[in-house]
C-alpha positions in Angstrom: 138.5 89.5 135.2 136.1 87.7 133.0 136.6 87.6 129.2 133.7 86.8 127.0 135.8 85.9 124.0 137.0 82.3 123.5 139.9 81.1 121.5 137.4 80.1 118.8 136.4 83.8 118.3 140.0 84.5 117.2 140.7 81.3 115.2 137.4 81.2 113.2 137.7 82.6 109.7 135.3 85.5 109.4 132.9 85.1 106.5 131.9 88.2 104.5 128.3 89.3 105.1 127.2 88.1 101.7 128.3 84.6 102.6 126.6 84.5 105.9 123.0 83.3 106.4 120.5 85.6 107.9 120.9 84.0 111.4 124.7 84.2 111.3 124.6 87.8 110.2 122.0 88.6 112.9 124.2 87.1 115.6 127.3 88.8 114.2 125.5 92.2 114.3 124.3 91.6 117.9 127.9 90.8 118.9 129.3 93.9 117.2 126.6 96.1 118.6 127.3 94.8 122.1 130.9 95.6 121.7 130.0 99.2 120.7 130.8 99.1 116.9 128.8 100.8 114.2 126.5 98.2 112.6 124.5 100.1 110.0 126.3 98.6 107.0 125.6 95.1 108.4 122.0 95.9 109.2 121.4 96.9 105.5 122.9 93.6 104.4 120.9 91.7 107.0 117.6 93.3 105.9 118.5 92.8 102.3 118.7 89.1 102.9 115.0 89.2 103.6 114.0 91.6 100.7 116.2 90.2 97.9 114.2 87.0 97.3 111.2 89.1 96.3 113.0 90.8 93.5 112.0 88.2 90.9 108.4 88.2 91.9 108.2 92.0 91.7 109.9 92.0 88.3 107.4 89.4 87.1 104.5 91.6 88.4 105.9 94.6 86.5 106.5 92.5 83.3 103.0 90.9 83.0 101.2 94.0 81.9 103.8 94.4 79.1 103.3 90.8 78.0 99.6 91.3 77.8 99.9 94.3 75.4 100.1 93.9 71.7 103.7 94.5 70.7 104.2 98.0 69.4 107.9 97.9 68.5 108.4 94.1 68.2 110.6 91.9 70.3 113.6 94.2 70.4 111.4 96.9 72.0 110.2 94.4 74.6 113.7 93.3 75.4 115.0 96.9 75.6 112.1 97.8 77.9 112.8 94.8 80.2 116.5 95.8 80.5 115.6 99.4 81.2 113.1 98.4 83.9 115.7 96.1 85.5 118.4 98.8 85.3 116.0 101.3 87.0 115.3 98.8 89.8 119.0 98.2 90.3 119.7 102.0 90.4 117.0 102.5 93.0 118.1 99.5 95.1 121.8 100.4 95.1 121.1 104.0 95.7 118.9 103.3 98.7 121.5 101.0 100.2 124.2 103.6 99.7 122.1 106.2 101.4 121.7 103.9 104.4 125.4 103.3 104.6 125.9 107.0 104.6 123.3 107.4 107.5 120.8 109.2 105.2 118.1 106.4 105.3 117.2 103.8 108.0 118.6 100.4 107.1 115.2 98.6 107.0 113.8 101.3 104.7 116.8 101.1 102.4 116.5 97.4 102.0 112.9 97.5 101.0 112.7 100.8 99.1 113.1 99.4 95.6 110.7 96.5 96.3 108.0 98.9 97.6 108.4 101.3 94.7 108.4 98.7 92.0 105.6 96.7 93.7 103.5 99.9 93.5 104.4 100.4 89.8 103.7 96.8 89.0 100.4 96.8 90.8 99.4 100.0 89.1 100.4 98.6 85.6 98.7 95.3 86.4 95.4 96.9 87.4 95.4 99.1 84.3 96.3 96.3 81.8 93.7 95.4 79.3 93.0 91.7 79.1 
């Protein structure tokens, strides 16, 4: 009888997925999958670790066309618009991740949905912006 677990597997404190690096989470998912557990939730978190760093770049791409326009409503309008765009991004991102956890979207698609949508919006606005 050969056990693959070691005493270290039981004594190590398990970190939450948010605290794991991409490699740690990838190895953890592989171990869970090999043991026969459902790993969709962890796959969403793993793919999100790759897509999350691009959020700032995409938000800048969306914001540049607004910065190039002459202010219609003043600074308050620009701040409100920036908050609304950020809120819309977060709603799309969290909704896609929730759909993946409910098995309605593939985990890879869910992690990248908001980035792809807002990259398209940003590119469209950027190309139409008057300089």
